[in-house]
Structures are given as structure tokens and as C-alpha cells.
C-alpha positions as CSV (number, residue, x, y, z in Angstrom):
1,X,46.9,7.5,267.5
2,X,46.3,5.8,264.2
3,X,49.1,4.8,261.9
4,X,49.7,6.7,258.6
5,X,49.2,4.7,255.4
6,X,51.6,5.4,252.6
7,X,50.2,6.8,249.4
8,X,47.2,8.6,250.7
9,X,47.2,12.4,251.1
10,X,45.0,15.3,252.3
11,X,42.5,17.6,250.6
12,X,39.5,19.8,251.4
13,X,36.2,18.0,251.3
14,X,33.5,18.8,248.7
15,X,29.8,18.3,248.3
16,X,27.8,15.4,247.1
17,X,24.8,13.1,247.4
18,X,24.7,9.3,247.9
19,X,24.2,6.8,245.2
20,X,25.2,3.2,244.5
21,X,28.1,1.6,242.7
22,X,27.3,-0.6,239.7
23,X,26.9,-4.3,240.0
24,X,29.9,-5.5,238.0
25,X,32.0,-7.5,240.4
26,X,32.4,-10.8,242.1
27,X,30.9,-12.0,245.4
28,X,32.1,-11.4,249.0
29,X,34.5,-13.9,250.5
30,X,33.2,-15.5,253.6
31,X,34.5,-14.0,256.8
32,X,33.7,-15.7,260.1
33,X,36.0,-14.5,262.9
34,X,36.2,-16.7,265.9
35,X,34.8,-15.7,269.2
36,X,37.8,-15.3,271.6
37,X,36.1,-13.5,274.5
38,X,36.6,-15.0,277.9
39,X,34.1,-15.0,280.7
40,X,34.8,-12.8,283.7
41,X,34.1,-14.5,287.1
42,X,31.3,-12.9,289.1
43,X,33.5,-12.5,292.1
44,X,36.0,-10.3,290.2
45,X,33.9,-7.8,288.2
46,X,35.8,-5.7,285.8
47,X,35.0,-2.6,283.7
48,X,33.8,-3.7,280.2
49,X,36.5,-2.9,277.7
50,X,35.7,-0.1,275.1
51,X,34.5,-1.7,271.9
52,X,36.7,-0.8,268.9
53,X,36.4,-2.1,265.4
54,X,39.2,-0.7,263.3
55,X,39.0,-1.1,259.5
56,X,41.0,0.2,256.5
57,X,39.7,0.9,253.0
58,X,41.8,-0.5,250.2
59,X,41.4,0.9,246.6
60,X,43.1,0.5,243.3
61,X,42.7,2.0,239.9
62,X,41.7,-0.3,237.1
63,X,43.0,0.0,233.5
64,X,39.6,1.2,232.3
65,X,39.5,4.1,234.8
66,X,37.3,2.6,237.4
67,X,38.4,2.4,241.0
68,X,37.9,-0.9,242.9
69,X,37.2,-0.7,246.6
70,X,37.6,-3.2,249.4
71,X,37.4,-3.2,253.2
72,X,40.2,-4.5,255.5
73,X,39.6,-5.5,259.1
74,X,42.6,-4.4,261.3
75,X,43.1,-6.6,264.3
76,X,44.4,-4.9,267.4
77,X,48.1,-4.2,267.2
78,X,48.4,-5.4,263.7
79,X,48.4,-3.9,260.2
80,X,45.4,-3.8,257.8
81,X,44.3,-7.4,257.1
82,X,42.6,-9.3,254.2
83,X,40.6,-7.4,251.6
84,X,36.9,-8.1,251.7
85,X,35.3,-7.3,248.4
86,X,31.8,-5.9,248.4
87,X,29.5,-7.2,245.6
88,X,29.1,-3.7,244.3
89,X,32.5,-2.1,244.7
90,X,33.6,-0.3,241.5
91,X,33.5,3.5,241.3
92,X,32.7,4.3,237.7
93,X,35.3,6.1,235.6
94,X,32.9,8.8,234.7
95,X,31.4,9.4,238.2
96,X,30.2,12.9,238.7
97,X,32.8,14.9,240.8
98,X,31.7,15.5,244.4
99,X,28.8,12.9,244.3
100,X,29.0,10.2,247.0
101,X,28.5,6.6,245.8
102,X,28.3,3.6,248.1
103,X,29.3,0.0,248.0
104,X,27.1,-2.9,249.0
105,X,27.5,-3.9,252.7
106,X,30.0,-6.3,254.2
107,X,29.7,-7.9,257.6
108,X,32.6,-7.7,260.0
109,X,32.2,-9.1,263.6
110,X,28.5,-8.9,263.3
111,X,28.4,-5.2,262.1
112,X,27.2,-4.1,258.7
113,X,29.7,-1.7,257.0
114,X,29.9,-0.1,253.6
115,X,32.3,2.3,251.9
116,X,31.2,5.7,250.5
117,X,33.5,7.1,247.8
118,X,33.5,10.2,245.6
119,X,35.7,11.6,242.9
120,X,37.1,15.1,243.5
121,X,37.6,17.7,240.8
122,X,41.4,17.2,240.8
123,X,41.1,13.5,240.1
124,X,41.6,12.1,243.6
125,X,39.1,9.8,245.2
126,X,37.9,10.3,248.8
127,X,36.6,7.4,250.9
128,X,34.7,7.0,254.1
129,X,33.1,4.2,256.1
130,X,29.5,3.9,257.3
131,X,28.0,1.6,259.9
132,X,24.4,0.4,259.9
133,X,22.9,1.0,263.3
134,X,20.8,-2.2,263.2
135,X,19.8,-4.9,260.7
136,X,17.9,-3.0,257.9
137,X,18.3,0.2,259.9
138,X,19.6,3.5,258.7
139,X,23.2,4.1,257.8
140,X,25.3,6.3,260.2
141,X,27.5,9.3,259.3
142,X,30.4,8.9,257.0
143,X,33.5,8.2,259.2
144,X,36.6,9.6,257.5
145,X,40.0,8.0,258.0
146,X,42.8,10.4,258.7
147,X,44.4,9.6,255.4
148,X,41.6,8.8,252.9
149,X,42.5,10.2,249.5
150,X,43.5,7.9,246.6
151,X,46.0,9.9,244.5
152,X,44.9,11.2,241.1
153,X,47.7,9.2,239.5
154,X,48.6,5.7,240.7
155,X,49.7,2.5,239.0
156,X,46.8,0.5,237.6
157,X,46.2,-2.6,239.7
158,X,48.2,-1.4,242.7
159,X,46.2,-1.6,246.0
160,X,46.6,1.3,248.4
161,X,45.2,1.4,251.9
162,X,43.8,4.2,254.0
163,X,44.7,4.8,257.6
164,X,42.5,2.9,260.0
165,X,39.2,4.3,261.2
166,X,37.1,3.0,264.2
167,X,33.8,1.8,262.7
168,X,32.2,1.9,266.2
169,X,33.0,5.5,266.8
170,X,30.1,7.2,268.7
171,X,27.5,8.7,266.5
172,X,25.8,12.0,267.1
173,X,27.2,15.1,268.8
174,X,30.7,14.8,270.2
175,X,29.4,16.6,273.3
176,X,27.1,13.7,274.1
177,X,30.1,11.7,275.3
178,X,32.9,14.2,275.8
179,X,33.8,17.6,277.3
180,X,36.0,19.9,275.2
181,X,39.0,21.8,276.7
182,X,40.5,24.4,274.3
183,X,43.2,27.1,274.2
184,X,42.1,30.4,272.6
185,X,44.1,32.8,270.6
186,X,45.7,34.0,267.3
187,X,49.1,32.8,265.9
188,X,52.0,34.9,267.0
189,X,49.9,37.2,269.2
190,X,50.4,36.2,272.8
191,X,48.3,39.2,274.0
192,X,45.3,37.7,272.3
193,X,45.4,34.4,274.1
194,X,47.6,31.5,275.1
195,X,47.2,29.8,271.7
196,X,49.5,32.5,270.2
197,X,52.4,31.8,272.5
198,X,53.9,28.9,270.5
199,X,53.6,26.7,267.4
200,X,50.6,24.4,267.0
201,X,52.3,21.2,267.9
202,X,53.8,22.6,271.1
203,X,50.5,24.2,272.2
204,X,48.7,20.9,271.4
205,X,50.8,19.2,274.0
206,X,50.0,21.8,276.6
207,X,46.3,21.5,275.8
208,X,46.5,17.8,276.2
209,X,47.9,18.2,279.7
210,X,45.0,20.4,280.8
211,X,42.5,18.1,279.2
212,X,44.0,15.2,281.1
213,X,43.4,17.1,284.4
214,X,39.7,17.5,283.5
215,X,39.5,13.8,282.5
216,X,40.5,12.8,286.0
217,X,37.6,14.8,287.4
218,X,34.6,14.2,285.1
219,X,33.9,10.5,285.7
220,X,33.2,8.3,282.7
221,X,32.9,11.2,280.3
222,X,35.8,11.7,277.9
223,X,37.7,14.9,277.3
224,X,38.8,16.1,273.8
225,X,41.5,18.9,273.5
226,X,40.9,21.6,271.0
227,X,42.3,24.7,269.3
228,X,40.1,27.8,269.5
229,X,41.7,29.8,266.7
230,X,40.8,33.4,266.0
231,X,40.6,33.5,262.2
232,X,38.9,36.9,261.7
233,X,40.5,39.7,263.8
234,X,38.7,43.0,264.3
235,X,40.9,46.1,263.6
236,X,41.0,49.5,265.1
237,X,41.5,51.1,261.7
238,X,39.5,50.8,258.5
239,X,40.4,48.0,256.1
240,X,40.2,48.3,252.3
241,X,37.0,46.2,252.1
242,X,35.3,48.2,254.8
243,X,34.9,45.3,257.2
244,X,37.5,46.5,259.8
245,X,38.5,42.9,259.8
246,X,41.7,41.0,259.1
247,X,41.5,37.3,258.0
248,X,44.0,34.6,258.8
249,X,45.3,33.1,255.6
250,X,44.0,29.6,254.7
251,X,47.5,28.1,254.8
252,X,47.9,29.2,258.5
253,X,44.5,27.8,259.4
254,X,45.5,24.6,257.7
255,X,48.5,24.2,260.0
256,X,46.2,23.9,263.0
257,X,43.7,21.8,261.2
258,X,46.4,19.2,260.2
259,X,47.9,19.1,263.7
260,X,44.4,18.5,265.1
261,X,43.8,15.8,262.5
262,X,47.0,14.0,263.5
263,X,46.3,14.2,267.2
264,X,42.5,13.6,267.4
265,X,41.7,17.2,268.4
266,X,38.9,19.6,267.5
267,X,39.3,23.0,266.0
268,X,37.0,26.0,266.6
269,X,37.3,28.8,264.0
270,X,36.5,32.1,265.8
271,X,35.4,35.3,263.9
272,X,35.2,38.7,265.5
273,X,32.9,39.9,262.6
274,X,33.8,43.6,262.7
275,X,31.7,45.5,260.2
276,X,31.1,42.4,258.1
277,X,28.2,40.0,258.8
278,X,28.4,36.6,260.4
279,X,27.2,34.4,257.5
280,X,29.6,36.0,255.0
281,X,32.5,35.3,257.2
282,X,31.5,31.8,258.0
283,X,31.1,30.9,254.3
284,X,34.7,31.9,253.7
285,X,35.7,29.1,256.0
286,X,33.6,26.4,254.3
287,X,36.5,24.1,253.1
288,X,37.6,23.7,256.7
289,X,34.0,23.4,258.1
290,X,33.4,20.4,255.9
291,X,35.8,18.5,258.1
292,X,33.9,16.6,260.9
293,X,36.3,17.9,263.6
294,X,36.1,21.6,262.7
295,X,33.5,23.9,264.4
296,X,32.6,27.6,264.5
297,X,32.5,30.4,266.9
298,X,31.2,34.0,266.7
299,X,32.4,36.9,268.9
300,X,29.7,39.7,269.0
301,X,31.9,41.9,271.1
302,X,33.5,43.4,268.0
303,X,30.5,43.4,265.7
304,X,30.0,47.1,266.0
305,X,28.5,48.2,262.7
306,X,25.0,48.8,264.0
307,X,26.4,51.1,266.6
308,X,28.4,53.1,264.1
309,X,31.6,52.8,266.1
310,X,34.9,51.1,265.3
311,X,35.6,47.7,267.0
312,X,37.0,48.1,270.5
313,X,35.3,51.4,271.3
314,X,31.9,49.9,272.2
315,X,30.5,46.4,272.8
316,X,29.0,45.0,269.6
317,X,26.2,42.5,269.0
318,X,24.6,39.9,266.8
319,X,20.9,39.3,266.2
320,X,18.9,36.1,266.5
321,X,18.4,36.2,262.7
322,X,22.1,36.3,262.1
323,X,22.8,33.4,264.5
324,X,19.9,31.4,262.9
325,X,21.3,32.0,259.4
326,X,24.7,30.6,260.4
327,X,23.0,27.6,262.1
328,X,21.0,26.8,259.0
329,X,24.2,27.1,256.9
330,X,26.1,24.7,259.2
331,X,23.2,22.3,259.3
332,X,23.3,22.1,255.5
333,X,27.0,21.2,255.5
334,X,26.3,18.5,258.1
335,X,23.6,17.0,255.8
336,X,25.7,17.3,252.7
337,X,28.8,15.7,254.2
338,X,27.0,13.1,256.4
339,X,29.0,14.2,259.5
340,X,28.2,14.7,263.2
341,X,26.5,17.9,264.3
342,X,28.5,21.1,264.2
343,X,29.1,23.1,267.4
344,X,28.4,26.9,267.1
345,X,29.9,28.9,270.0
346,X,28.5,32.4,270.6
347,X,30.5,34.5,273.1
348,X,28.4,36.6,275.5
349,X,29.0,38.6,278.7
350,X,26.4,41.3,278.5
351,X,22.7,41.0,277.5
352,X,23.1,43.3,274.5
353,X,25.6,41.0,272.8
354,X,22.9,38.6,271.7
355,X,19.9,40.6,270.7
356,X,16.3,39.1,270.7
357,X,17.8,36.0,272.3
358,X,14.4,34.3,272.7
359,X,14.1,34.2,268.9
360,X,17.2,32.0,268.4
361,X,16.1,28.8,266.8
362,X,16.8,25.2,267.7
363,X,18.3,23.8,264.5
364,X,18.9,20.1,264.0
365,X,22.5,19.4,263.1
366,X,23.9,22.2,265.2
367,X,24.8,22.3,268.9
368,X,24.5,26.0,270.0
369,X,26.9,26.8,272.8
370,X,26.8,30.2,274.5
371,X,30.1,31.0,276.2
372,X,30.4,33.1,279.4
373,X,33.2,35.2,278.0
374,X,33.8,37.7,280.8
375,X,36.8,37.9,283.1
376,X,37.1,39.1,286.7
377,X,36.2,37.8,290.2
378,X,34.8,34.3,290.5
379,X,31.3,35.3,291.8
380,X,30.8,37.6,288.8
381,X,31.9,34.9,286.3
382,X,29.6,32.3,287.9
383,X,26.7,34.7,287.8
384,X,27.4,35.4,284.1
385,X,27.6,31.6,283.4
386,X,24.2,31.1,285.1
387,X,22.7,34.1,283.2
388,X,24.1,33.5,279.7
389,X,25.5,30.0,279.2
390,X,23.0,27.7,281.0
391,X,19.6,29.0,279.9
392,X,18.0,28.5,276.5
393,X,18.7,28.8,273.7
394,X,22.1,27.6,274.8
395,X,22.2,23.8,274.4
396,X,25.8,23.3,275.5
397,X,27.1,25.7,278.2
398,X,30.6,27.0,277.7
399,X,32.9,28.8,280.1
400,X,36.0,30.8,279.4
401,X,38.9,31.3,281.8
402,X,41.6,34.0,281.6
403,X,45.0,33.1,282.8
404,X,46.1,36.8,283.2
405,X,42.8,38.6,283.9
406,X,40.7,36.4,286.2
407,X,41.1,37.2,289.9
408,X,42.0,34.5,290.6
409,X,41.6,31.9,287.8
410,X,39.3,29.1,288.8
411,X,40.8,25.7,289.2
412,X,39.5,22.7,287.1
413,X,37.9,21.4,290.3
414,X,36.0,24.7,290.7
415,X,34.9,24.6,287.1
416,X,33.7,21.1,287.3
417,X,31.7,22.0,290.4
418,X,29.5,24.5,288.4
419,X,25.9,23.4,288.0
420,X,25.8,22.1,285.3
421,X,29.5,21.6,284.5
422,X,30.3,23.3,281.2
423,X,30.5,21.2,278.0
424,X,33.2,23.4,276.6
425,X,36.0,25.0,278.6
426,X,38.1,27.7,276.9
427,X,41.4,29.1,278.2
428,X,42.6,32.5,277.0
């Protein structure tokens, strides 16, 4: 858990393209940390420690409206350290809102790092850290500290520091190095899933306990806990807009997003579609989907418009074209924000739910995960997993377990014994 730095707040991310800060500052102080590593005797081999390089970003407003930026190494167990000043480090006073600009690099412990910064429309400044993969190589995704916004109003000349961020965080899809264990449901509705049985913080502790169980079973792979939050709920009666869909208010979604941010969790925003269309509903969630730890899920079961029946009477469906449209939209957000790939979960337990499945595209920047969503006896669930979750176009198999309806619920040991083990495990 990272510490909170005073003076930095939260905000929804916005769009932008990279540029470079102007050359109007002094040079970079020399920084040559000592090598303190000790040799490990051959007769007592030990597991290599996980490499971590935590840094903070310091920023201050200047009297002429510019924002000066520095990088602070954070030694283990200590606060943010000395400010290292990039040669190009001042965000112009008139920088275009939403456009990412970058400092020149600094070197810390042999790694090339730079800061990306952008002004927001409300006057705040958002910062992120990028690591170069190799000398003269490409820059990695923008790594966002938990608290990363310089207030719109702050005293000129006063340095404020972000919370730390690990500059060596794994790049690429989170599913390359971790399984996800999530609880599914809707706030205040226990009948819709275990997530609705308590407040976000309490449920987060319960998810962490289940995640720890899987972590003991899956070898070197990590496990990340997650909220799987139903944000669009299909109704049995018409709604004024004709979608047969109720939408969770943004402030309620934000409660789960902020708990997840504080605890290092993921969030999946699940939409039941109703008589709306998938892309329209996904676009409504864009402020949250611009966060690197927020992902998307579609539930075709309740998308019943093409069958002319209200949700709940028949099993609905989505088409390959609809899934592809959502994938392309998510991929565009990934490119704009410079964040790791998005995960798109599509629930399925009958062939009809995902129509023309073979036409679903493989889209860079999106991990498509088809979830075996049915409940019942173990052999039936496993057969559904093999039929829907494992084959293409699913890139990351997912498996849902029902505490109240599976007969009996599979144990984590049984889930891990599936071939292949699921990348996402969802508890309802």
C-alpha cells in the first residue's frame, strides 16, 4: 500500500497527445547511488527479490503560471527523497488542456525515466511516470501515481509531491502476470450477487481473502482482487428512454473505483444492455474507463431487443460487429491514455448469446475474455468452460461460480485444476 501525499487529489482523466516541454531550465544534478547489493553464497540459493523502483513526482507553480516538475527517488521505507530536475521540466502556462507533454529523461539506478504532464480543463495538472525499456528504446505506458493531481490553486513556489509509483511495474496486460479474482453484483441488491451484500470497503476485504487462497495455489503468478460491478441493470418494465435499462449513478460507481484505487484492485463495469446497444452504454462509462485499472464487461443474456421480448423472458445476444465496435473503442482509449490493455469480458452460456462468434476480431490493446456464466452441476459448468471460454476468439478464459446456485460450488483447488486455469474467476 502506498502512502498518501498531502495536497494531491482525484479527478477523471482526459484525452491528449504527447509533446515536449520547452528548454528553459537548468541542468540535472548528478545522482550516482551506491551499489549495496550483497552476493548470495552458491550453497544457500535464495529467491531473487522483486525489483521495485519507487519514485514520486514533485511539482510547483511558478509566478508566471508555468509548472515546474521534478522526480524524487523514494528509498524503501522512507519518504520521497531529493528532487532531480530534468533539463526540460516546465509545463507552459498556456499548454493546451488535455495534451500530454513530457520532460527530458533522468536516470535513476540505471533506468531512464521521464514525467508526462497535462493541464486539465479545471486548472489542475495531472502527472504520470514513463520508463524507457532500453537505451534509446521506446517509452512505456504512463504509470499514474494514486494521488497525481496538482491543485488548480496553490501557493507559487511551494513544492507538492505525488504519492509514490513503482517505475518498474510490469508492462503490458495485467493478465500476463496475474490472475484476477472478483466479486460480482449490484450495490444494495444481494440477490444479484455477493458484491451487493455490504459496503465496498468490507467487500474488498472479503475479496482479498479469496484472492489469497488462489495465490497459494497458482505458483509464481500473482492474484489481483477486483470488483465486478453491474452498472447497467436490465428492467422487466419499460424505461422512459426505451432501453429497459437502469444505470448506476456515477457517484456510486466512483465509490468502488476509489476503494479499488486505494487497495490496488481492479474494477469491471458490467452492462446488461437491455434494448440499448453495447457501444452506447460503454461510451457512457468513459471517464472511468480512462483509468488504467478499470475494465469492461457485457452481458448478452439481457440484450433482447432483436428478439422483441423484454429482458428476462428470453436469452438475449450480441453480435460480433457489436463486440468489435466496443473493442475498437477501448483500444482507442488505451492508445490515447498510454495505459495497459483493457480487458473486455463477454458472458456466455449458450451458443446464441454471441452470434457469428468466428467474426469477432483480435484487436490490439484489448484482452477479450469470454466467461462461462452458467450455474449448475460441475460437469455441465466444465463443459461450458471448454466450449465457450477456452476456444478462440477468447484470449483469456473466465469462469463464474455461484455461491447459491452451483451444485455444489467448485473449490479453488478444482478451479485451478481446469485446463487451462481461468485468467479471471468471478464469484456471484
